[in-house]
BATI-353699 format. One record per residue: residue in three letters; y, z, x of N, C-alpha, C in turn. Coordinates in pm, whole numbers, padded with zeros to 5 digits, always signed. Layout:
<atoms>
AlaYZXYZXYZX/...
</atoms>
This chain:
<atoms>
Unk+05981+11509+10107+06099+11499+10195+06213+11581+10137/Unk+06274+11664+10220+06389+11743+10177+06512+11653+10179/Unk+06580+11640+10064+06697+11553+10060+06794+11602+09953/Unk+06900+11667+09998+07005+11714+09908+07127+11747+09992/Unk+07243+11743+09930+07365+11781+10003+07357+11928+10040/Unk+07437+11969+10135+07425+12103+10193+07428+12214+10089/Unk+07521+12205+09994+07536+12314+09898+07433+12309+09786/Unk+07351+12204+09784+07242+12196+09686+07106+12215+09753/Unk+07104+12213+09885+06979+12218+09959+06919+12359+09957/Unk+06793+12367+09915+06720+12494+09915+06593+12474+09998/Unk+06581+12548+10108+06464+12538+10195+06383+12667+10179/Unk+06269+12656+10115+06188+12775+10086+06069+12785+10180/Unk+06089+12744+10303+05984+12749+10405+06042+12820+10527/Unk+05992+12936+10558+06047+13017+10667+06024+12953+10804/Unk+05934+12854+10811+05909+12787+10939+06023+12692+10976/Unk+06098+12645+10875+06204+12547+10904+06340+12589+10850/Unk+06353+12706+10791+06484+12746+10736+06574+12812+10840/Unk+06521+12837+10961+06602+12892+11067+06580+13040+11095/Unk+06505+13109+11013+06484+13252+11036+06409+13276+11167/Unk+06328+13179+11208+06248+13194+11329+06286+13090+11435/Unk+06409+13040+11429+06452+12939+11524+06439+12984+11668/Unk+06390+12895+11755+06367+12933+11895+06496+12951+11973/Unk+06608+12903+11918+06738+12919+11985+06820+13030+11921/Unk+06757+13111+11838+06829+13218+11771+06861+13331+11868/Unk+06982+13383+11856+07024+13498+11937+06986+13627+11865/Unk+06979+13738+11939+06956+13866+11871+07065+13891+11768/Unk+07031+13965+11664+07124+13991+11556+07253+14054+11609/Unk+07367+14000+11565+07497+14052+11606+07544+14154+11502/Unk+07549+14283+11538+07586+14386+11440+07734+14383+11402/Unk+07815+14308+11478+07959+14306+11452+08002+14199+11352/Unk+07910+14114+11310+07942+14008+11214+07851+14018+11092/Unk+07898+13966+10978+07810+13965+10859+07679+13894+10890/Unk+07571+13947+10839+07439+13894+10871+07416+13759+10804/Unk+07372+13662+10882+07326+13534+10828+07183+13514+10876/Unk+07094+13484+10785+06952+13477+10818+06901+13335+10842/Unk+06966+13237+10779+06913+13102+10786+07018+13004+10838/Unk+06973+12884+10871+07066+12782+10921+07168+12742+10814/Unk+07125+12736+10689+07218+12700+10583+07323+12809+10565/Unk+07282+12934+10573+07379+13044+10563+07477+13038+10679/Unk+07428+13008+10798+07516+12998+10915+07614+12883+10898/Unk+07566+12769+10848+07654+12654+10826+07762+12687+10725/Unk+07726+12754+10618+07824+12790+10515+07926+12890+10567/Unk+07883+12979+10656+07977+13074+10717+08079+12999+10802/Unk+08032+12901+10877+08121+12819+10959+08218+12740+10872/Unk+08168+12678+10767+08253+12596+10680+08356+12681+10607/Unk+08322+12806+10579+08417+12894+10511+08541+12918+10596/Unk+08524+12916+10726+08638+12935+10817+08741+12823+10797/Unk+08694+12706+10756+08781+12589+10740+08819+12565+10594/Unk+08814+12668+10513+08842+12653+10370+08985+12609+10341/Unk+09079+12638+10431+09219+12603+10407+09253+12459+10449/Unk+09158+12391+10510+09178+12250+10548+09063+12169+10489/Unk+09076+12130+10362+08966+12064+10290+08912+11940+10359/Unk+09000+11859+10418+08952+11737+10482+08865+11769+10602/Unk+08910+11865+10685+08830+11908+10800+08698+11967+10755/Unk+08702+12050+10653+08581+12112+10601+08483+12006+10550/Unk+08535+11907+10481+08452+11800+10427+08387+11720+10540/Unk+08462+11692+10645+08408+11616+10758+08299+11694+10831/Unk+08322+11822+10851+08219+11906+10915+08093+11911+10828/Unk+08113+11926+10697+07999+11933+10606+07910+11811+10620/Unk+07972+11694+10624+07899+11568+10634+07813+11564+10759/Unk+07868+11607+10872+07793+11600+10998+07682+11705+11002/Unk+07711+11824+10952+07613+11933+10958+07494+11905+10867/Unk+07520+11854+10746+07407+11832+10656+07318+11719+10707/Unk+07376+11618+10772+07291+11514+10831+07200+11574+10937/Unk+07256+11663+11018+07178+11725+11126+07065+11811+11070/Unk+07096+11895+10972+06994+11984+10916+06883+11903+10850/Unk+06920+11801+10773+06820+11719+10705+06733+11644+10806/Unk+06795+11594+10913+06718+11524+11016+06622+11620+11087/Unk+06670+11740+11117+06588+11838+11189+06461+11872+11110/Unk+06477+11899+10981+06360+11942+10904+06270+11826+10863/Unk+06329+11708+10841+06248+11594+10795+06188+11513+10907/Unk+06260+11496+11017+06213+11411+11127+06145+11494+11235/Unk+06209+11603+11274+06153+11685+11383+06060+11794+11331/Unk+06069+11824+11201+05983+11929+11145+06015+12066+11199/Unk+06141+12089+11231+06182+12218+11286+06320+12254+11231/Unk+06360+12379+11238+06494+12416+11192+06601+12370+11290/Unk+06723+12361+11241+06836+12325+11328+06846+12420+11446/Unk+06816+12547+11423+06829+12649+11528+06716+12645+11630/Unk+06632+12542+11623+06529+12521+11726+06551+12390+11802/Unk+06657+12318+11771+06681+12189+11835+06714+12205+11983/Unk+06662+12112+12062+06684+12114+12207+06781+12003+12246/Unk+06813+11998+12377+06900+11893+12429+06838+11756+12401/Unk+06707+11745+12424+06638+11618+12400+06646+11578+12253/Unk+06630+11677+12166+06641+11650+12022+06777+11592+11987/Unk+06883+11647+12043+07017+11602+12010+07041+11459+12060/Unk+06979+11425+12173+06987+11288+12222+06922+11193+12120/Unk+06808+11236+12067+06739+11156+11965+06824+11147+11838/Unk+06891+11255+11804+06971+11256+11680+07086+11157+11687/Unk+07150+11148+11803+07261+11053+11817+07210+10910+11799/Unk+07090+10882+11849+07029+10750+11827+07000+10729+11679/Unk+06953+10834+11614+06923+10825+11470+07049+10793+11390/Unk+07163+10850+11428+07288+10825+11356+07324+10677+11356/Unk+07286+10608+11462+07316+10465+11470+07222+10383+11382/Unk+07097+10430+11368+06997+10353+11292+06906+10448+11215/Unk+06953+10508+11107+06866+10597+11029+06754+10518+10960/Unk+06632+10555+10987+06517+10487+10929+06422+10589+10866/Unk+06356+10551+10755+06374+10427+10679+06504+10431+10598/Unk+06572+10318+10595+06703+10311+10529+06693+10350+10382/Unk+06584+10310+10316+06570+10337+10173+06564+10486+10140/Unk+06526+10568+10238+06517+10712+10214+06644+10786+10256/Unk+06721+10727+10347+06838+10796+10401+06971+10744+10350/Unk+06971+10630+10281+07098+10570+10242+07091+10511+10102/Unk+07207+10495+10040+07218+10430+09910+07331+10329+09914/Unk+07318+10226+09832+07423+10124+09825+07546+10178+09754/Unk+07523+10267+09656+07634+10321+09578+07647+10470+09605/Unk+07768+10520+09598+07792+10662+09620+07758+10740+09494/Unk+07690+10850+09510+07654+10936+09398+07719+11072+09417/Unk+07742+11145+09307+07795+11282+09320+07703+11365+09409/Unk+07760+11458+09479+07683+11538+09573+07576+11622+09503/Unk+07593+11645+09374+07496+11723+09299+07379+11637+09250/Unk+07392+11506+09262+07292+11415+09207+07168+11409+09296/Unk+07049+11402+09235+06926+11385+09314+06925+11252+09390/Unk+07008+11156+09346+07014+11025+09411+07105+11025+09532/Unk+07176+11134+09557+07268+11141+09672+07190+11124+09803/Unk+07252+11055+09898+07196+11041+10032+07308+11055+10135/Unk+07275+11095+10258+07379+11122+10359+07440+11000+10425/Unk+07386+10880+10400+07441+10758+10460+07467+10654+10352/Unk+07561+10564+10382+07588+10451+10294+07510+10329+10344/Unk+07457+10255+10251+07377+10137+10283+07461+10010+10265/Unk+07450+09918+10357+07512+09786+10341+07402+09682+10334/Unk+07434+09571+10272+07336+09465+10254+07383+09340+10327/Unk+07300+09291+10415+07329+09167+10488+07258+09053+10418/Unk+07334+08956+10363+07272+08846+10290+07177+08767+10379/Unk+07074+08706+10319+06980+08625+10399+07049+08503+10456/Unk+07007+08462+10576+07066+08344+10640+07011+08215+10581/Unk+06886+08221+10534+06824+08101+10481+06769+08128+10342/Unk+06761+08023+10264+06706+08035+10129+06560+08078+10138/Unk+06523+08172+10053+06386+08222+10053+06368+08349+10133/Unk+06463+08379+10223+06456+08503+10300+06510+08619+10218/Unk+06466+08738+10250+06513+08858+10181+06637+08914+10251/Unk+06725+08979+10175+06841+09042+10239+06798+09157+10329/Unk+06881+09192+10425+06853+09303+10515+06938+09423+10476/Unk+06875+09539+10467+06947+09661+10430+06975+09742+10557/Unk+07102+09774+10577+07145+09843+10699+07213+09974+10667/Unk+07208+10066+10760+07281+10192+10749+07308+10241+10891/Unk+07388+10343+10904+07417+10397+11037+07564+10400+11068/Unk+07598+10474+11172+07737+10496+11209+07778+10409+11327/Unk+07902+10364+11324+07960+10290+11434+07983+10385+11552/Unk+08004+10332+11674+08024+10419+11790+08134+10523+11771/Unk+08248+10484+11714+08357+10581+11695+08314+10695+11603/Unk+08237+10664+11499+08190+10768+11406+08086+10857+11472/Unk+08004+10799+11560+07906+10882+11632+07976+10978+11729/Unk+08081+10931+11793+08157+11021+11881+08220+11134+11802/Unk+08270+11103+11685+08327+11207+11598+08220+11308+11560/Unk+08101+11258+11525+07991+11347+11488+07953+11438+11605/Unk+07947+11381+11724+07910+11460+11843+08012+11569+11870/Unk+08141+11535+11859+08246+11634+11881+08241+11744+11775/Unk+08217+11706+11651+08211+11803+11542+08095+11899+11561/Unk+07980+11845+11598+07862+11930+11614+07872+12019+11737/Unk+07938+11971+11842+07957+12057+11959+08045+12176+11922/Unk+08149+12152+11842+08235+12262+11795+08156+12358+11707/Unk+08071+12302+11622+07989+12383+11531+07895+12473+11611/Unk+07825+12416+11709+07731+12494+11789+07805+12601+11871/Unk+07922+12566+11923+08000+12664+12000+08037+12782+11912/Unk+08076+12755+11790+08111+12863+11696+07989+12950+11667/Unk+07872+12886+11650+07750+12963+11621+07714+13055+11738/Unk+07741+13011+11860+07716+13097+11977+07813+13214+11976/Unk+07942+13185+11952+08042+13292+11948+08014+13391+11835/Unk+07960+13341+11727+07928+13427+11613+07808+13516+11642/Unk+07726+13473+11738+07606+13549+11771+07482+13498+11700/Unk+07486+13370+11655+07371+13316+11582+07279+13237+11674/Unk+07336+13168+11772+07256+13088+11866+07275+13137+12009/Unk+07180+13100+12095+07186+13136+12235+07261+13031+12316/Unk+07227+12905+12296+07287+12799+12376+07326+12681+12287/Unk+07411+12594+12343+07462+12478+12270+07384+12354+12313/Unk+07299+12299+12226+07216+12184+12264+07294+12054+12280/Unk+07424+12056+12245+07505+11935+12261+07562+11924+12402/Unk+07563+12032+12477+07633+12036+12605+07574+11945+12711/Unk+07445+11919+12702+07379+11846+12811+07355+11699+12781/Unk+07428+11643+12686+07406+11501+12656+07530+11419+12693/Unk+07588+11451+12808+07707+11379+12854+07679+11232+12877/Unk+07560+11201+12928+07526+11061+12953+07525+10982+12823/Unk+07471+11044+12718+07469+10979+12588+07611+10956+12537/Unk+07697+11054+12557+07836+11041+12511+07905+10926+12584/Unk+07880+10913+12714+07940+10803+12791+07890+10668+12740/Unk+07761+10661+12706+07705+10535+12658+07766+10495+12524/Unk+07782+10593+12436+07841+10565+12305+07987+10524+12321/Unk+08058+10593+12412+08199+10562+12434+08214+10420+12491/Unk+08121+10379+12576+08126+10244+12633+08108+10139+12524/Unk+08019+10166+12430+07999+10071+12320+08117+10071+12225/Unk+08190+10185+12221+08307+10193+12135+08418+10100+12181/Unk+08430+10080+12313+08539+09997+12364+08532+09856+12306/Unk+08410+09805+12289+08393+09673+12228+08434+09677+12083/Unk+08396+09783+12014+08428+09798+11872+08578+09805+11849/Unk+08649+09879+11935+08793+09901+11914+08872+09772+11924/Unk+08826+09680+12009+08901+09557+12028+08854+09446+11934/Unk+08757+09478+11850+08712+09378+11752+08814+09364+11641/Unk+08815+09247+11579+08906+09224+11467+08858+09303+11346/Unk+08952+09356+11271+08919+09431+11151+08879+09334+11041/Unk+08757+09344+10993+08708+09253+10890+08680+09324+10759/Unk+08691+09456+10757+08660+09530+10634+08784+09537+10544/Unk+08820+09422+10490+08930+09417+10396+08894+09318+10286/Unk+08969+09321+10178+08943+09230+10066+09030+09106+10082/Unk+08967+08990+10093+09047+08867+10103+09110+08837+09967/Unk+09183+08729+09957+09259+08701+09835+09168+08688+09713/Unk+09052+08626+09729+08959+08611+09616+08900+08746+09575/Unk+08868+08829+09673+08810+08960+09644+08914+09051+09578/Unk+09038+09046+09629+09144+09129+09569+09173+09082+09426/Unk+09172+08952+09403+09196+08901+09268+09085+08946+09174/Unk+08961+08945+09221+08848+08990+09139+08860+09140+09110/Unk+08905+09215+09208+08927+09360+09190+09033+09384+09083/Unk+09142+09308+09088+09247+09322+08986+09195+09282+08848/Unk+09114+09176+08844+09058+09131+08717+08964+09236+08659/Unk+08889+09303+08747+08798+09409+08702+08876+09524+08639/Unk+08992+09554+08696+09076+09660+08638+09125+09618+08499/Unk+09169+09495+08487+09221+09448+08357+09111+09439+08253/Unk+08986+09428+08295+08874+09422+08201+08829+09560+08154/Unk+08885+09666+08210+08845+09801+08170+08873+09825+08022/Unk+08787+09904+07960+08805+09935+07817+08936+10010+07795/Unk+09000+09980+07683+09125+10047+07648+09120+10099+07504/Unk+08998+10125+07456+08979+10160+07315+09022+10302+07281/Unk+09004+10394+07374+09036+10535+07346+09142+10585+07443/Unk+09195+10703+07415+09295+10765+07504+09235+10786+07643/Unk+09110+10827+07650+09045+10849+07779+09030+10718+07854/Unk+08996+10611+07780+08986+10479+07842+09120+10437+07901/Unk+09226+10458+07826+09361+10421+07874+09399+10503+07996/Unk+09362+10632+07994+09390+10718+08110+09326+10660+08236/Unk+09200+10616+08222+09129+10560+08338+09191+10429+08382/Unk+09230+10346+08285+09289+10216+08316+09422+10232+08389/Unk+09510+10316+08337+09641+10335+08400+09626+10395+08539/Unk+09533+10487+08553+09510+10547+08684+09460+10442+08783/Unk+09369+10354+08737+09316+10251+08825+09426+10155+08871/Unk+09516+10116+08779+09627+10028+08818+09715+10097+08921/Unk+09740+10226+08903+09823+10301+08996+09754+10310+09132/Unk+09624+10335+09132+09548+10343+09257+09555+10211+09333/Unk+09542+10100+09263+09545+09970+09332+09681+09946+09397/Unk+09789+09991+09331+09922+09978+09391+09935+10066+09514/Unk+09887+10189+09505+09892+10279+09620+09816+10220+09738/Unk+09697+10166+09710+09614+10110+09817+09684+09994+09886/Unk+09741+09903+09809+09796+09782+09867+09933+09803+09929/Unk+10013+09893+09873+10153+09903+09911+10187+10020+10003/Unk+10092+10114+10022+10118+10228+10109+10014+10246+10220/Unk+09902+10172+10212+09795+10183+10313+09751+10327+10337/Unk+09717+10399+10229+09679+10539+10247+09532+10557+10281/Unk+09499+10672+10335+09360+10713+10349+09319+10787+10222/Unk+09190+10793+10194+09141+10857+10071+09185+11003+10063/Unk+09176+11074+10174+09214+11215+10173+09363+11233+10144/Unk+09444+11137+10187+09589+11146+10163+09620+11130+10015/Unk+09544+11046+09946+09563+11032+09802+09511+11155+09729/Unk+09396+11206+09772+09338+11322+09705+09425+11447+09723/Unk+09486+11460+09838+09569+11577+09864+09715+11555+09823/Unk+09747+11433+09778+09885+11399+09750+09942+11466+09625/Unk+10072+11485+09628+10145+11541+09514+10255+11443+09475/Unk+10297+11452+09349+10398+11360+09301+10528+11372+09380/Unk+10564+11495+09420+10690+11510+09492+10678+11473+09640/Unk+10565+11411+09678+10559+11348+09810+10648+11224+09813/Unk+10679+11171+09694+10777+11063+09682+10915+11126+09676/Unk+10999+11097+09773+11130+11161+09782+11237+11054+09804/Unk+11353+11079+09747+11465+10987+09766+11559+11040+09872/Unk+11607+10950+09955+11709+10983+10054+11823+10884+10031/Unk+11920+10926+09955+12024+10833+09910+11963+10739+09808/Unk+11974+10610+09831+11917+10511+09741+11776+10468+09783/Unk+11730+10524+09894+11600+10483+09947+11493+10584+09908/Unk+11376+10531+09872+11263+10618+09839+11158+10608+09950/Unk+11101+10724+09981+11001+10733+10087+10881+10812+10035/Unk+10764+10774+10088+10642+10851+10061+10614+10939+10182/Unk+10622+11069+10164+10596+11164+10273+10449+11203+10270/Unk+10384+11195+10383+10240+11215+10387+10199+11292+10512/Unk+10099+11375+10496+10038+11443+10611+09906+11373+10636/Unk+09898+11300+10745+09784+11213+10769+09684+11266+10868/Unk+09626+11174+10944+09521+11206+11039+09572+11305+11142/Unk+09492+11409+11168+09534+11511+11263+09647+11597+11211/Unk+09665+11599+11077+09771+11677+11012+09911+11638+11058/Unk+09926+11511+11101+10057+11463+11144+10140+11422+11022/Unk+10263+11469+11018+10353+11436+10908+10424+11304+10936/Unk+10441+11224+10832+10508+11095+10847+10568+11057+10713/Unk+10646+10949+10715+10697+10895+10589+10687+10743+10594/Unk+10666+10686+10475+10645+10541+10462+10744+10488+10359/Unk+10810+10376+10386+10903+10320+10288+10832+10284+10157/Unk+10894+10316+10045+10839+10281+09914+10906+10152+09870/Unk+10831+10043+09869+10887+09914+09832+10907+09908+09681/Unk+10982+09809+09637+11020+09798+09496+10899+09794+09403/Unk+10796+09717+09439+10678+09708+09352+10608+09842+09339/Unk+10605+09920+09447+10543+10052+09442+10624+10146+09353/Unk+10755+10137+09363+10841+10222+09281+10821+10190+09132/Unk+10809+10062+09101+10786+10023+08961+10652+10075+08912/Unk+10550+10068+08996+10418+10119+08958+10421+10270+08937/Unk+10494+10340+09023+10509+10485+09009+10577+10519+08876/Unk+10683+10447+08844+10755+10471+08719+10664+10445+08599/Unk+10588+10337+08604+10497+10304+08493+10396+10415+08471/Unk+10332+10460+08580+10227+10562+08566+10284+10694+08519/Unk+10396+10734+08574+10455+10862+08534+10504+10856+08389/Unk+10557+10744+08349+10601+10729+08210+10481+10741+08117/Unk+10370+10681+08155+10248+10692+08074+10203+10838+08063/Unk+10221+10915+08169+10180+11056+08170+10283+11148+08104/Unk+10388+11089+08046+10496+11167+07983+10569+11255+08084/Unk+10583+11205+08204+10660+11274+08307+10794+11203+08322/Unk+10886+11263+08396+11011+11194+08425+10979+11065+08500/Unk+11055+10958+08480+11021+10830+08544+10999+10841+08694/Unk+11081+10920+08760+11064+10944+08903+11052+11094+08928/Unk+10972+11134+09026+10945+11276+09046+11065+11356+09094/Unk+11075+11477+09043+11174+11572+09091+11116+11651+09208/Unk+11202+11719+09280+11156+11791+09400+11053+11898+09368/Unk+11058+11954+09246+10967+12063+09212+10840+12015+09141/Unk+10819+11882+09135+10701+11828+09067+10585+11819+09166/Unk+10508+11926+09176+10395+11926+09269+10263+11899+09197/Unk+10270+11827+09084+10148+11789+09013+10070+11689+09097/Unk+09937+11679+09075+09854+11590+09158+09898+11444+09148/Unk+09890+11375+09259+09921+11233+09261+09818+11157+09177/Unk+09691+11190+09197+09582+11134+09118+09508+11248+09051/Unk+09487+11236+08921+09431+11348+08847+09308+11307+08767/Unk+09224+11406+08742+09107+11386+08659+09150+11360+08515/Unk+09079+11271+08447+09111+11245+08307+09056+11356+08217/Unk+08975+11445+08273+08918+11554+08194+09014+11672+08183/Unk+09066+11715+08298+09147+11838+08296+09274+11827+08380/Unk+09309+11708+08425+09431+11684+08504+09429+11752+08640/Unk+09311+11796+08686+09300+11855+08819+09298+11743+08923/Unk+09331+11773+09049+09330+11668+09153+09189+11612+09171/Unk+09179+11482+09193+09048+11424+09221+09020+11435+09370/Unk+08895+11436+09407+08854+11446+09546+08837+11305+09604/Unk+08832+11293+09738+08805+11161+09797+08674+11100+09747/Unk+08572+11183+09728+08444+11130+09678+08461+11078+09535/Unk+08535+11150+09451+08558+11102+09315+08636+10970+09317/Unk+08731+10960+09408+08807+10835+09420+08715+10719+09455/Unk+08625+10742+09550+08533+10636+09588+08436+10602+09477/Unk+08397+10701+09396+08310+10672+09282+08382+10585+09179/Unk+08510+10613+09157+08591+10531+09066+08596+10387+09117/Unk+08624+10373+09246+08637+10241+09305+08502+10169+09311/Unk+08394+10243+09331+08262+10181+09337+08233+10102+09210/Unk+08265+10161+09094+08243+10093+08968+08325+09966+08957/Unk+08450+09973+09001+08537+09855+08996+08492+09749+09095/Unk+08449+09791+09213+08400+09694+09312+08272+09625+09261/Unk+08188+09698+09192+08066+09638+09136+08103+09535+09030/Unk+08199+09568+08944+08243+09472+08843+08306+09349+08909/Unk+08382+09372+09016+08443+09260+09088+08336+09172+09152/Unk+08229+09234+09204+08120+09158+09264+08055+09066+09161/Unk+08036+09118+09040+07976+09037+08934+08067+08920+08896/Unk+08197+08943+08898+08292+08834+08870+08283+08726+08977/Unk+08272+08769+09102+08261+08673+09212+08130+08594+09204/Unk+08023+08663+09166+07895+08594+09148+07905+08493+09034/Unk+07979+08530+08928+07999+08437+08817+08075+08313+08860/Unk+08175+08332+08947+08250+08216+08997+08160+08126+09080/Unk+08070+08186+09157+07976+08106+09236+07885+08024+09146/Unk+07837+08087+09039+07746+08018+08948+07815+07907+08868/Unk+07947+07920+08851+08022+07818+08776+08051+07693+08857/Unk+08032+07702+08989+08059+07588+09075+07945+07486+09067/Unk+07974+07361+09086+07867+07260+09086+07772+07282+09203/Unk+07648+07246+09182+07546+07266+09286+07583+07195+09415/Unk+07654+07084+09402+07692+07007+09521+07789+07085+09611/Unk+07862+07180+09551+07959+07258+09630+07892+07386+09681/Unk+07783+07367+09755+07704+07482+09799+07779+07569+09900/Unk+07872+07513+09976+07948+07592+10072+08036+07695+10000/Unk+08106+07651+09896+08190+07744+09821+08105+07847+09748/Unk+07989+07803+09697+07897+07897+09632+07858+08008+09729/Unk+07821+07967+09851+07779+08065+09952+07892+08162+09985/Unk+08015+08110+09992+08128+08195+10025+08153+08299+09917/Unk+08143+08259+09790+08166+08354+09681+08053+08457+09672/Unk+07931+08414+09697+07820+08509+09695+07831+08609+09811/Unk+07879+08560+09925+07900+08650+10038+08011+08750+10008/Unk+08117+08703+09941+08225+08794+09902+08171+08901+09807/Unk+08084+08862+09716+08026+08959+09623+07947+09066+09697/Unk+07865+09021+09793+07786+09117+09873+07878+09208+09954/Unk+07986+09150+10006+08078+09227+10090+08154+09331+10010/Unk+08202+09296+09889+08284+09391+09814+08199+09507+09762/Unk+08069+09484+09751+07980+09595+09712+07972+09701+09822/Unk+08007+09662+09945+08005+09758+10056+08139+09830+10071/Unk+08239+09789+09994+08375+09839+10014+08389+09985+09974/Unk+08490+10048+10031+08526+10185+09997+08678+10191+09987/Unk+08730+10308+09958+08876+10323+09947+08945+10284+10076/Unk+08879+10304+10190+08943+10275+10319+08964+10125+10338/Unk+08885+10044+10268+08907+09900+10275+09043+09865+10216/Unk+09090+09946+10122+09223+09924+10067+09329+09938+10174/Unk+09312+10036+10262+09406+10055+10373+09404+09932+10465/Unk+09284+09886+10500+09273+09767+10585+09335+09645+10517/Unk+09314+09635+10386+09370+09522+10311+09522+09524+10314/Unk+09579+09641+10295+09725+09656+10296+09783+09614+10430/Unk+09724+09661+10539+09776+09630+10672+09761+09481+10702/Unk+09646+09425+10666+09623+09282+10688+09723+09198+10611/Unk+09744+09231+10482+09837+09154+10400+09980+09168+10449/Unk+10016+09287+10499+10152+09307+10552+10178+09210+10667/Unk+10082+09199+10757+10098+09109+10872+10106+08965+10825/Unk+10019+08927+10731+10017+08789+10683+10142+08756+10602/Unk+10207+08860+10546+10329+08837+10469+10451+08822+10558/Unk+10433+08841+10688+10543+08823+10781+10618+08950+10818/Unk+10567+09066+10776+10630+09192+10818+10613+09205+10969/Unk+10720+09232+11043+10709+09243+11189+10602+09345+11230/Unk+10531+09314+11337+10418+09398+11376+10458+09542+11405/Unk+10578+09563+11464+10619+09700+11494+10643+09780+11366/Unk+10689+09712+11260+10709+09779+11131+10574+09810+11067/Unk+10482+09714+11076+10347+09738+11023+10284+09858+11093/Unk+10302+09865+11225+10246+09977+11301+10304+10110+11253/Unk+10434+10114+11228+10498+10238+11180+10450+10274+11041/Unk+10441+10174+10954+10396+10200+10816+10250+10244+10811/Unk+10168+10185+10899+10025+10221+10903+10002+10351+10979/Unk+10106+10394+11051+10100+10518+11130+09995+10509+11241/Unk+09992+10392+11306+09907+10371+11422+09980+10420+11547/Unk+09918+10508+11622+09981+10557+11745+09974+10452+11856/Unk+09877+10362+11848+09857+10260+11951+09872+10122+11888/Unk+09958+10039+11947+09980+09904+11893+09853+09820+11898/Unk+09759+09853+11988+09634+09778+11995+09554+09791+11866/Unk+09569+09906+11799+09500+09924+11671+09553+09824+11569/Unk+09685+09808+11567+09747+09712+11475+09708+09570+11510/Unk+09692+09542+11640+09653+09408+11683+09520+09366+11622/Unk+09436+09464+11591+09305+09433+11535+09312+09368+11397/Unk+09430+09372+11336+09446+09315+11202+09505+09174+11206/Unk+09538+09126+11324+09596+08992+11335+09486+08891+11360/Unk+09490+08781+11288+09385+08681+11299+09441+08541+11327/Unk+09573+08533+11351+09634+08401+11362+09575+08318+11475/Unk+09559+08378+11593+09507+08303+11707+09368+08249+11678/Unk+09282+08332+11621+09147+08288+11592+09144+08182+11484/Unk+09233+08197+11383+09239+08096+11277+09285+07961+11332/Unk+09385+07965+11421+09432+07840+11484+09320+07778+11568/Unk+09253+07860+11645+09140+07817+11728+09034+07749+11641/Unk+09000+07815+11530+08895+07764+11442+08940+07634+11373/Unk+09064+07633+11323+09114+07515+11253+09120+07393+11344/Unk+09163+07414+11468+09171+07302+11562+09032+07249+11593/Unk+08934+07338+11596+08798+07296+11627+08738+07211+11516/Unk+08795+07221+11394+08742+07143+11282+08767+06992+11297/Unk+08845+06955+11397+08870+06811+11420+08745+06738+11468/Unk+08647+06818+11514+08522+06757+11559+08430+06732+11441/Unk+08382+06611+11426+08293+06574+11316+08170+06503+11371/Unk+08064+06508+11291+07941+06435+11328+07960+06287+11297/
</atoms>
């Protein structure tokens, strides 16, 4: 089975590398020659070199498609038909076998253990049953993938690499996915760390080794990351692309200026706890306590060479901490008396859940905690940079909690 990230993938079979793709157009003499599907993909991605987040998102969708084409269909990407693309969208929802297409933990893209999907584990409902391993994209993510690949195929046609766009004729599939998305959008957001999970995450940070300078660098960075996650509700790409002088003062007020989703510029109030965390981290780095306008050093930096970390590196850092937090939660479950099996089950479920977490769960956690802390919903919406108030509504659970609590009056 061919399995590697796009820039590590080597296909040494001319039957599936795209040189003989049935959808290939005659050679275009006006553009640099690309012979294979991987070369064509890299040419497309090079166009987006100035927008790393966009380039990274396209890379993710394209490599899934190429790997699926050669492994499942046994053909190159440049031979895929309309019917194939319909099948691919179904595959994105349920990649099988999960053990070959997904991993529970994120690995570097250069690692042989890397896989194109993340695996989640559903705990068994009954004692003696095995856990269920799941992977696949939600409807909103599948729509994003479809839009990205349609743009990719359109570019390949304009470049002179392909004859037709196999994404164009799957409108019915797009409507079906969009219909399922409507249910997803109005669902309550559950991918956040509850109070026990967040406490375990903080404890995992405090348990980090502090024996060497490198250990201390990692520890201080982790504490700073946890503050950013909880107090600013950032996306991973915003932290990776962030600079110290994104924190700016306007009179006595400090604001975090950020370019977010869709390259939209915004600013978020910097609360007192966040300002203290910023001062602590910068002081540790031997920088001025608060950033000057000309301080464009990385917000989060590698402990090796002080270069900016990538979103994937950020998630790898957090993966280790989430795993340590999961073990702490499992320990709490084991410390409970056998008679308290309900609490045991809850802690074990929290452990399984936090193993599925990513940096984006920090954003969900921040928004959820803001609402529960009594911050007015319109302020939460502005701070989270939600264009639609319905998105913010997904983080409110009061009605359901009241409903559930009142129902507890019924006893056997």
